[in-house]
Each structure stands twice: as structure tokens, then as C-alpha cells.
C-alpha positions, -999 to 999 in steps of 0.1 A, spaced: -43 111 -119 -67 109 -90 -88 78 -84 -124 79 -73 -138 64 -52 -108 61 -29 -101 50 7 -83 70 33 -48 61 43 -50 50 79 -23 60 103 7 37 100 -11 15 73 14 0 49 13 12 13 7 -24 3 -23 -27 25 -37 6 12 -33 -5 -24 -49 -39 -16 -79 -20 -2 -81 2 -33 -80 -29 -55 -107 -45 -35 -129 -14 -37 -125 -13 -74 -132 -50 -78 -99 -55 -95 -89 -90 -106 -60 -88 -82 -39 -62 -64 -11 -68 -89 -33 -62 -119 -48 -31 -102 -13 -17 -95 -2 -22 -130 -33 -5 -143 -24 24 -121 11 25 -134 29 11 -103 41 -25 -102 28 -39 -69 63 -52 -60 76 -16 -61 48 -7 -36 58 -36 -13 94 -26 -16 87 11 -6 101 24 -39 101 63 -36 87 68 -71 58 44 -65 51 61 -31 49 94 -50 26 79 -76 4 64 -49 2 97 -30 -8 115 -62 -34 88 -70 -53 92 -37 -44 129 -31 -24 127 1 11 138 11 38 112 3 55 114 37 30 93 57 31 66 30 69 66 30 69 65 68 47 35 69 66 16 42 91 -12 47 118 -2 23 138 -28 4 171 -17 -9 199 -39 -22 183 -70 -6 181 -53 29 150 -42 46 144 -11 68 114 5 86 118 42 94 155 39 90 159 9 113 173 -23 97 150 -53 98 163 -89 96 146 -108 68 134 -133 95 112 -106 110 91 -102 79 60 -122 74 50 -123 38 36 -159 34 1 -150 47 -23 -121 43 -37 -105 74 -67 -81 74 -85 -60 100 -121 -70 100 -132 -36 113 -113 -19 84 -130 -41 58 -165 -33 73 -157 4 73 -145 3 37 -177 -16 27 -199 9 45 -182 38 28 -183 24 -7 -219 31 -14 
């Protein structure tokens, strides 16, 4: 399934960020509701699940490799980015950060 309209995957943008922008574009109740509607639990996107990365790639029509490369992968309680182990203390998940320029570009392109 392809979604329209869509947003481009920016270089090194996390899959969670990409799905958040898609949810916003489609005026979803929340990113979690949007993800479930698209057949991918949001937590699986956050965790870099390979099946969800493939579903997301198919949804927006891009190769899966850049999505996987930009994902923080959680497996068996451990985290890794591009094969490098990340201590849990390095992850910030309590706050949401956005790029104001990205939001403006998305809004300009949504007409």
C-alpha cells in the first residue's frame, strides 16, 4: 500500500520522526493511532523492527536500507545504532524535539 500525500525521508531522519511527520500531515489523532491504521505498531517503528521498516518503506515508496540505517534498533533490551551499542543512558525519549525548518517545509508542501 502506498500513502498519498507523503513526505520525503530526509537523510539520517529516524523512522519514528518520519512516521510522526506523516501522522501530522494526515491529521491523525496521534502517531500511535496513525501507525496502527497503517498496520505498524508505533513501538515497533521506534524499536527499528525490520518488518516495520519494510512496511514503512513500502508505504512511502522508498528503499528500506536508508530507514534501517537511520533506526535505533532495540533487541533483547539492548540498543544499537548502525551496529554500535548504545547505553540506555544515551537515549532521550522523555521529550519530543522538532526541526522548525522541517515543519515549515512540510506545511509548504502539503497543499
